[in-house]
C-alpha positions, -999 to 999 in steps of 0.1 A, spaced: 1 0 1 12 33 -11 20 63 17 -9 85 1 -32 55 5 -23 49 40 -26 88 49 -62 86 31 -73 54 51 -59 70 86 -77 103 77 -108 86 70 -103 65 103 -98 98 122 -130 116 108 -151 85 115 -135 84 150 -141 124 155 -179 120 140 -183 88 165 -169 110 194 -191 141 185 -223 118 183 -216 98 217 -210 132 233 -241 148 220 -264 119 229 -249 118 265 -252 155 269 -288 152 257 -296 127 281 -281 144 313 -303 176 303 -332 153 299 -326 138 335 -322 175 348 -355 184 334 -372 152 348 -355 159 382 -370 195 382 -405 183 373 -401 157 403 -394 187 425 -425 203 413 -444 173 419 -431 172 456 -446 208 459 -478 195 443 -481 169 471 -475 193 497 -500 218 484 -526 190 482 -519 184 519 -521 219 530 -554 230 512 -579 209 531 -565 220 564 -566 256 553 -601 251 539 -613 236 572 -599 262 593 -613 288 572 -648 274 574 -646 274 611 -643 312 610 -667 319 579 -701 303 575 -710 318 541 -676 313 522 -687 276 515 -689 279 477 -653 294 474 -639 268 496 -659 241 479 -644 253 446 -608 252 461 -611 217 474 -627 206 442 -598 221 423 -571 203 447 -590 171 441 -586 172 405 -551 179 406 -544 153 430 -561 129 408 -542 139 375 -521 112 359 -501 127 330 -475 155 333 -499 176 311 -529 170 333 -508 175 364 -495 210 351 -529 219 339 -547 212 371 -521 227 393 -520 258 371 -558 262 379 -551 255 416 -521 279 419 -543 308 427 -560 293 456 -535 308 481 -544 343 469 -582 332 474 -577 320 509 -557 353 519 -586 374 503 -610 358 524 -586 361 553 -587 402 548 -624 401 556 -622 383 587 -599 398 616 -605 368 638 -594 342 612 -563 365 604 -553 363 643 -559 324 643 -524 310 650 -532 275 631 -543 296 600 -512 316 603 -491 287 602 -510 269 575 -510 301 555 -474 305 560 -468 270 547 -489 276 516 -470 306 509 -436 289 514 -449 261 491 -459 287 462 -425 303 468 -409 268 461 -433 264 431 -416 297 415 -383 284 423 -388 250 407 -407 264 377 -375 286 369 -353 256 376 -375 235 351 -378 262 326 -339 269 328 -333 231 321 -356 232 291 -337 264 278 -303 246 280 -319 215 262 -336 233 236 -304 254 229 -286 221 224 -310 206 201 -316 237 176 -281 246 172 -260 236 142 -246 209 138 -264 194 170 -298 199 150 -286 174 127 -281 147 154 -314 158 170 -333 151 140 -315 118 135 -325 108 169 -359 123 169 -352 146 196 -376 175 199 -377 207 217 -392 206 253 -421 227 263 -416 255 290 -441 258 320 -462 288 315 -488 306 335 -522 307 321 -539 340 315 -564 333 345 -533 333 370 -521 366 358 -552 385 371 -558 395 406 -580 374 428 -614 388 435 -635 375 464 -672 387 462 -692 385 497 
């Protein structure tokens, strides 16, 4: 075999090796990023569970102080039950988006009842719910940051070629629904 033929074979082998390293590296990076997104959603799921546990206790506490707010409280508990029985990721996110404003509703009711506001149990439960909502904001940001990093990886050239080859698509961000952006109104 001549020297130019050997050089051509070695160059082809190196090119194949470089391509193989690129493919394996891309695939592993994508899998790590997908795992980060799954972890972020799992953290959200933990907060969903915490919210589900807090809402009935808050509703019962409020019921003890307010007799004519049962419609609002019944609606909150119904939303909580729907969120808790959701199965798929999409169903959980949608149901919990509707449930997210309940803390605001409960606080709006609290403003109308000074004796409720003074209740130690209500204060503790309300504080726990507020803390949970803050954690939601944190983990939602964590999730969306993971999606951003993942999406950048799969849409930039030359990675987009491998993403298409492996049928890897962009992930969706968690966003707030229009209803969540409005102020909560409680009518008496």
